[in-house]
MARFI-350295 format. One line per 8 residues: number of its first residue (from 1); their letters; for each residue x negated, z, y negated of N, C-alpha, C. Coordinates in Angstrom, 3 decimals. Atoms other than C-alpha are relative to their C-alpha. Layout:
N
NUM = A = X,Z,Y,X,Z,Y,X,Z,Y ~ ...
REM end
This chain:
129
1 = MADWDPFK = -0.743,0.664,-1.020,217.968,87.996,-70.457,-0.680,0.234,1.349 ~ 0.521,-0.294,-1.340,217.560,88.892,-66.783,-0.256,-1.292,0.763 ~ 0.295,1.165,-0.845,215.983,86.455,-64.359,1.059,-0.120,1.084 ~ -1.009,0.248,-1.031,218.513,84.881,-62.065,-0.697,-0.427,1.294 ~ 0.606,0.310,-1.300,217.558,84.812,-58.380,1.092,-0.477,0.949 ~ -1.056,0.522,-0.866,219.772,82.519,-56.287,-0.095,0.511,1.439 ~ 0.184,-0.459,-1.377,218.317,83.919,-53.054,0.409,1.456,0.190 ~ -0.385,-1.403,-0.089,219.279,87.517,-53.858,1.401,0.146,0.616
9 = GMKRVQDR = -1.349,-0.034,-0.559,222.966,86.866,-53.103,0.010,-0.408,1.461 ~ 0.086,0.438,-1.396,222.064,85.017,-49.912,-0.595,1.098,0.873 ~ 0.610,-1.090,-0.764,219.903,87.937,-48.810,1.024,1.095,0.256 ~ -1.043,-1.019,-0.195,222.823,90.352,-49.351,0.954,-0.423,1.109 ~ -0.891,0.506,-1.052,225.046,88.150,-47.176,-0.688,0.114,1.361 ~ 0.748,-0.089,-1.255,222.345,87.955,-44.485,-0.115,1.449,0.465 ~ 0.083,-1.416,-0.351,221.899,91.751,-44.598,1.319,0.514,0.567 ~ -1.320,-0.419,-0.506,225.660,92.253,-44.089,0.248,-0.557,1.398
17 = INKGVNSL = -0.153,0.601,-1.327,225.662,89.854,-41.134,-0.858,0.750,1.016 ~ 0.896,-0.729,-0.895,222.653,91.596,-39.573,0.543,1.394,0.314 ~ -0.561,-1.341,-0.175,224.291,94.997,-40.092,1.167,-0.030,0.987 ~ -1.136,0.138,-0.905,227.458,93.824,-38.323,-0.429,-0.285,1.425 ~ 0.493,0.328,-1.336,225.582,92.304,-35.399,-0.682,1.206,0.618 ~ 0.688,-1.178,-0.523,223.403,95.401,-35.025,0.969,1.098,0.405 ~ -0.961,-1.042,-0.369,226.416,97.703,-34.987,0.730,-0.374,1.278 ~ -0.640,0.430,-1.245,227.972,95.601,-32.209,-0.974,0.014,1.168
25 = MGAYKKPY = 0.958,0.168,-1.085,224.864,94.903,-30.149,-1.002,1.145,0.103 ~ 1.033,-1.019,0.003,222.611,97.793,-31.112,0.353,1.261,0.752 ~ -0.390,-1.197,-0.715,224.589,100.372,-29.173,-0.587,0.051,1.405 ~ 0.610,0.038,-1.326,222.920,99.263,-25.943,-1.409,-0.534,-0.108 ~ 1.340,0.550,-0.052,219.306,98.715,-25.175,-0.372,-0.286,1.444 ~ 0.435,0.437,-1.323,217.487,97.189,-22.235,-0.848,1.107,0.633 ~ 0.774,-1.080,-0.620,216.266,99.877,-19.803,-1.276,-0.542,0.649 ~ 1.202,0.369,-0.734,212.817,99.865,-18.256,0.384,-0.178,1.460
33 = SNITQNPK = -0.312,0.235,-1.399,212.985,98.396,-14.795,-1.214,-0.584,0.704 ~ 1.083,0.491,-0.828,210.683,97.480,-11.942,0.635,-0.668,1.208 ~ -0.557,0.744,-1.120,211.504,94.840,-9.347,-1.132,-0.352,0.955 ~ 0.996,0.312,-1.022,209.540,94.593,-6.119,0.711,-0.571,1.221 ~ -0.578,0.487,-1.244,210.068,92.816,-2.841,-1.046,-0.008,1.094 ~ 0.831,0.112,-1.183,208.673,92.815,0.646,0.741,-0.925,0.968 ~ -0.687,0.931,-0.904,209.590,90.730,3.698,1.423,0.423,0.396 ~ -1.316,-0.471,-0.439,212.669,92.901,4.401,1.027,0.163,-1.113
41 = NVTINVEL = -0.982,-0.259,1.056,214.250,93.676,1.014,-0.583,-0.133,-1.401 ~ 0.343,-0.032,1.419,214.229,93.600,-2.782,0.399,1.381,-0.516 ~ -0.278,-1.325,0.556,214.018,96.957,-4.578,-0.087,-0.079,-1.513 ~ -0.062,-0.013,1.456,215.018,97.431,-8.202,0.119,1.445,-0.451 ~ -0.043,-1.344,0.585,214.226,100.686,-10.023,0.280,-0.133,-1.485 ~ -0.394,0.055,1.401,215.921,101.209,-13.379,-0.026,1.417,-0.564 ~ 0.060,-1.313,0.655,215.069,104.150,-15.669,1.194,0.163,-0.930 ~ -1.185,-0.269,0.823,218.224,105.655,-17.217,-0.037,1.450,-0.488
49 = PRIKRRDI = 0.083,-1.377,0.510,217.264,108.779,-19.213,1.296,0.432,-0.677 ~ -1.175,-0.650,0.596,220.086,111.113,-20.334,1.323,-0.508,0.570 ~ -1.218,0.579,-0.562,222.594,109.271,-18.131,0.439,0.814,1.218 ~ -0.575,-0.660,-1.166,224.913,110.928,-15.619,0.462,-1.065,0.995 ~ -0.376,0.935,-1.060,225.751,109.276,-12.283,1.366,-0.633,-0.256 ~ -1.366,0.511,0.205,229.442,108.916,-13.216,0.084,-1.042,-1.121 ~ 0.001,0.930,1.132,228.487,106.847,-16.299,-0.793,-1.281,0.272 ~ 0.737,1.208,-0.393,226.635,104.117,-14.351,0.977,-0.962,0.670
57 = FLELNDEK = -0.883,1.036,-0.553,228.433,100.859,-13.535,-0.858,-1.172,0.476 ~ 0.739,1.123,-0.579,227.016,98.192,-11.224,0.966,-1.133,0.316 ~ -0.749,1.190,-0.380,228.279,94.671,-10.777,-0.991,-0.920,0.694 ~ 0.946,0.744,-0.823,226.704,92.572,-8.060,0.692,-1.174,0.672 ~ -0.443,1.152,-0.788,227.200,89.087,-6.667,-1.244,-0.684,0.535 ~ 1.147,0.682,-0.622,224.969,86.581,-4.870,-1.054,-0.451,-1.003 ~ 0.919,0.550,0.992,223.360,85.475,-8.120,-0.550,1.015,-0.996 ~ 0.383,-0.894,1.103,223.182,88.452,-10.487,0.396,1.451,0.270
65 = LSVKAEDT = -0.292,-1.428,0.006,223.023,92.241,-10.699,0.087,0.436,-1.451 ~ -0.147,-0.548,1.350,224.363,93.896,-13.860,0.064,1.513,0.095 ~ 0.014,-1.459,0.067,223.612,97.531,-14.651,0.393,0.389,-1.414 ~ -0.434,-0.503,1.296,225.508,99.214,-17.472,0.114,1.515,0.122 ~ -0.053,-1.456,-0.014,225.119,102.890,-18.294,0.263,0.496,-1.415 ~ -0.342,-0.543,1.310,226.651,104.870,-21.138,-0.360,1.477,-0.073 ~ 0.319,-1.405,0.251,225.388,108.142,-22.567,1.204,0.615,-0.706 ~ -1.241,-0.514,0.576,228.817,109.705,-23.074,-0.198,1.331,-0.716
73 = SRRVKGSD = 0.241,-1.282,0.671,227.302,113.008,-24.203,-0.325,-0.186,-1.481 ~ 0.391,0.240,1.394,226.187,111.375,-27.485,1.102,-0.626,-0.835 ~ -1.107,0.591,0.761,229.518,109.828,-28.462,0.702,1.079,-0.814 ~ -0.681,-0.928,0.890,231.164,111.524,-31.400,1.211,-0.719,-0.581 ~ -1.203,0.623,0.544,234.759,110.785,-32.376,-0.083,-0.036,-1.516 ~ -0.013,0.147,1.450,235.079,109.472,-35.895,-1.373,-0.176,-0.611 ~ 1.351,0.164,0.550,231.356,108.836,-36.221,-0.134,-1.345,-0.701 ~ 0.299,1.226,0.737,229.892,106.146,-38.440,-0.227,-1.140,0.988
81 = PEIEAALG = 0.210,1.097,-0.949,230.050,102.738,-36.708,-1.425,-0.536,0.026 ~ 1.394,0.417,-0.005,226.455,102.103,-37.693,-0.790,1.011,0.808 ~ 0.652,-0.929,-0.915,224.743,103.705,-34.739,-1.490,-0.294,0.009 ~ 1.444,0.176,0.037,221.019,104.229,-35.128,-0.585,0.074,1.413 ~ 0.542,-0.193,-1.336,220.329,105.477,-31.602,0.881,-0.693,1.027 ~ -0.753,0.689,-1.042,221.356,103.669,-28.462,0.929,0.966,0.712 ~ -0.965,-0.789,-0.757,224.439,104.935,-26.658,-0.055,-0.311,1.479 ~ 0.069,0.336,-1.405,223.490,103.364,-23.376,-0.947,-1.145,0.259
89 = FYRAIVLP = 0.914,1.030,-0.454,221.724,100.690,-21.446,0.780,-1.125,0.660 ~ -0.581,1.133,-0.697,222.544,97.222,-20.175,-1.130,-0.906,0.453 ~ 1.017,0.913,-0.531,220.484,94.991,-17.946,0.645,-0.929,1.006 ~ -0.448,0.994,-0.966,221.331,91.778,-16.099,-1.241,-0.603,0.639 ~ 1.153,0.492,-0.738,218.939,90.630,-13.392,0.445,-1.140,0.902 ~ -0.285,1.133,-0.872,219.025,87.216,-11.757,-0.686,0.265,1.334 ~ 0.511,-0.319,-1.328,218.602,87.694,-8.015,-0.507,-1.254,0.711 ~ 0.452,1.140,-0.804,216.632,85.490,-5.641,1.041,-0.348,1.065
97 = KGLAVDKT = -0.939,0.426,-1.038,218.542,83.521,-3.036,-0.369,0.658,1.334 ~ 0.260,-0.503,-1.341,218.906,84.782,0.523,0.118,1.503,0.162 ~ -0.177,-1.444,-0.115,219.939,88.397,-0.094,1.349,0.336,0.636 ~ -1.241,-0.492,-0.599,222.561,90.301,1.907,0.600,1.026,-0.959 ~ -0.493,-0.900,1.053,224.301,91.748,-1.162,1.073,0.959,0.514 ~ -1.025,-0.883,-0.556,227.080,93.230,0.993,-0.596,1.242,0.671 ~ 0.677,-1.152,-0.618,224.493,95.662,2.461,-0.876,0.751,-1.009 ~ 0.771,-0.634,1.066,223.158,96.902,-0.884,0.178,1.513,0.018
105 = EAKFSGNV = -0.021,-1.464,0.118,222.270,100.596,-1.234,-0.470,0.367,-1.405 ~ 0.404,-0.470,1.333,222.042,102.433,-4.568,-0.040,1.523,0.007 ~ 0.158,-1.455,0.120,220.762,105.962,-5.228,-0.463,0.316,-1.410 ~ 0.394,-0.423,1.342,220.417,107.808,-8.525,-0.575,1.403,0.092 ~ 0.673,-1.293,-0.091,217.912,110.635,-8.719,-1.104,0.061,-1.051 ~ 1.067,-0.195,0.979,215.679,112.011,-11.466,-0.042,-1.058,-1.081 ~ -0.125,1.010,1.058,216.915,109.523,-14.108,-0.416,-1.405,0.430 ~ 0.360,1.327,-0.494,215.969,106.566,-11.891,1.064,-0.464,0.987
113 = LKIKIPKR = -0.949,0.641,-0.897,218.524,104.288,-10.278,-0.805,-0.931,0.891 ~ 0.739,0.824,-0.961,217.065,102.761,-7.109,1.018,-0.837,0.777 ~ -0.905,0.931,-0.668,218.851,99.682,-5.771,-0.819,-0.784,1.016 ~ 0.708,0.680,-1.091,217.783,98.251,-2.426,0.938,-1.047,0.597 ~ -0.803,1.105,-0.510,219.095,94.835,-1.363,-0.786,-0.666,1.137 ~ 0.718,0.627,-1.112,218.120,93.610,2.119,0.044,-1.527,-0.074 ~ 0.040,1.461,-0.088,217.084,90.010,2.690,0.713,-0.429,1.290 ~ -0.643,0.571,-1.186,219.136,87.879,5.080,-1.056,-0.637,0.886
121 = KTYKKVSI = 0.875,0.700,-0.939,217.440,86.644,8.184,0.532,-1.425,0.106 ~ -0.487,1.377,0.075,217.726,82.922,7.644,-0.655,-0.905,1.046 ~ 0.641,0.831,-1.017,215.669,81.768,10.581,0.702,0.213,1.338 ~ -0.610,-0.059,-1.322,216.816,81.081,14.119,-1.038,-0.517,1.000 ~ 0.933,0.442,-1.033,214.713,80.833,17.264,0.623,-1.158,0.753 ~ -0.444,1.184,-0.725,214.974,77.483,18.943,-0.913,-0.196,1.203 ~ 0.825,0.231,-1.197,213.850,76.933,22.515,-0.225,-1.497,0.166 ~ 0.373,1.396,-0.204,212.081,73.707,23.369,0.166,-0.320,1.479
129 = R = -0.229,0.390,-1.407,213.143,71.897,26.582,-0.946,-1.061,0.429
REM end
């Protein structure tokens, strides 16, 4: 008589759930990024290897910057939905307050996306009488 293991069935269910989540979420990974600031602006550098400029999508508002990039050269029609390698990158960055997001500049060169967001001048000179 074989030993009955009640946890074996639960492990199979957990493995199926993990497999499904990984196939949905595992297609994107978080890119390496570097965020610096000085008194004039905030600069965000994001490494996007194997990505073409046309496959980069930016979404920006006063609170958050989202960078999504897809490696369309690796997509294969009819491929197995279980993707081992990442097909792209996704990163959401919470921005500090006081940025002039309407004056943002973005350049893509050498697999690095450089985003420069100037800071608003929030001070005003007041004369004393």
